[in-house]
C-alpha positions, 0 to 999 in steps of 0.5 A, a space after each residue: 499499499 502506497 502512504 503519503 510519506 511514500 508519495 510525498 518521498 517520490 515526488 521530493 526525489 522527482 522534483 530534483 531530477 532534470 526531466 527531459 520532456 516529451 514531444 511536444 505534440 503529446 503534450 498538446 494531446 495530453 492538455 487538451 485530453 485534460 482540458 476536457 476532462 476538467 470541463 465535464 462534471 464526472 458522475 459515477 454510474 454504480 454507487 460508491 461502495 462504504 469502503 470507497 472513502 479511504 481508497 480515495 484518500 490514499 489515491 488523491 495524493 497520487 492523482 494530485 503528484 500526477 497532474 503535478 508533474 504533467 503540469 511541469 512537463 508542460 511548462 518545460 516544454 513551452 519554455 523549453 525554447 530558452 532554456 539553455 543560458 550561456 554562462 561567463 563565455 570568453 570569445 564564443 559565438 551563437 548562430 541562430 536558427 535563422 542563421 545570424 551570428 552573434 557574439 556571446 554574453 553572460 546570460 544569453 538565451 540559446 534558443 533549439 537550433 542555435 549553434 554555439 562555437 567555442 573560439 582559440 583560448 574561449 570557453 563557456 558553461 552551459 547548465 552543469 557543462 563546460 566547453 573549452 576550444 574547439 567545441 561546436 555545440 547544437 542545441 536540439 530536441 533533446 537537449 545539448 550536444 557536442 556536434 562536432 569539433 573544429 581547429 581552432 587556430 592561435 590568434 594573432 598577438 603583439 610582442 614588444 621587443 626590448 633591446 638589449 644591453 650595451 656593455 663596453 668592455 674596455 682590457 687594457 693590456 699591461 706588462 710589468 717593468 722588470 729590471 735586470 741586475 747583473 751580478 756584483 764581481 767580488 773583488 780580488 785580494 791583490 787588485 785594489 776592489 772595483 767599484 760595483 757597476 750600475 746594473 742596465 735597466 730594461 724598460 718594456 713599453 706599456 702597449 697603447 690601447 684604444 678604445 672603440 667608441 661606444 655605439 648606442 642602439 634605438 630601441 625597437 618597438 612592434 606596434 600593437 594590432 588595432 581591432 577592425 570591425 568587419 561586416 558582412 550581408 547576403 545580396 538579396 537571395 544570390 550566392 554574393 556576399 557583401 563585405 565593408 569593414 573600418 579603417 586603420 591608420 597607416 594602412 597600405 592595404 587591406 586583405 580578406 581572407 575565406 573559408 567555406 563549407 558544403 553540405 550544412 557544415 561549419 567552416 573551420 575559422 579563417 587565419 592569417 598569413 593564410 594555412 588551408 583551408 584559408 583562401 585570400 579572397 581580395 587585396 585591395 586598399 579600398 575598405 568595400 568588396 562583394 564576393 561571390 560564394 558559389 561553389 567549391 568543385 561542383 558542390 555548393 557553398 552552405 556557409 562562409 566566414 570571413 576575416 580582413 586584416 590590415 598591413 602597412 608599407 612592410 607588410 607587416 599586420 596592423 590590424 585584424 578582426 574577428 571572423 564572421 559567418 555568413 550562411 547561403 541556404 540552397 
């Protein structure tokens, strides 16, 4: 026999479990049937026996529990489209079902059909799981799942080269002066003593060392890479993509790179200098360009990612943008 305490314990345990909702069609049909049952007054055809009162008291909590569970399922499914939120995202982009892409922010609601891409050095928490760089998370009807992984190229970093300390070493070569003394002859017993002759002295000249003039190195610095803004949009329903970007002071030219994917796959992140599958789209001094993303080896392109960099007169990168993705459904 099911007791009231047992029903309460089971309800408490059920409330702690993350329940995955049933299909929406089943919930809608169940809700309609419950509304019909609630609107029609139920009259039993046979008079209930006298012992039916305790039985109703025993099974009433169970029926109430079932109603609570059904209501929870209805609420869960009805609000499930925005049940997943980004927690502390870094270098994360979200592609919604309609194709537009936004940067991931803390608390951003991710509905069903969206895809979350974690870029280089990035991370994000979705509910009780943490995802790192290269993860591509697709939000489906059954919840979140890692659809694939991509190779993430390291983002360009600016470095500052400190000049090495200049030291000048001075060496002085000296040779000590030596004095050579000749022995003194002893006087002979029969000959008057001779005065001692002074010993010859040999002087060694000290070579003069000429010091090289000190040279001062000018400190070398590397210019910081400027963050650029890149905008992209599809031209009506064609395969053309209109691109525009912000200017960078001192830029001699701009280079646009691209990666593409077919059959609904996710393109890799474009990098510069270009490494396969990244290709150069255009080199220009302008700040606008229209690209045609038609097909690759006869297969239609379904998605493309773009990035733009700015180069100075010596060919060094002085500006770079984040990549943007454009979907081209066929």
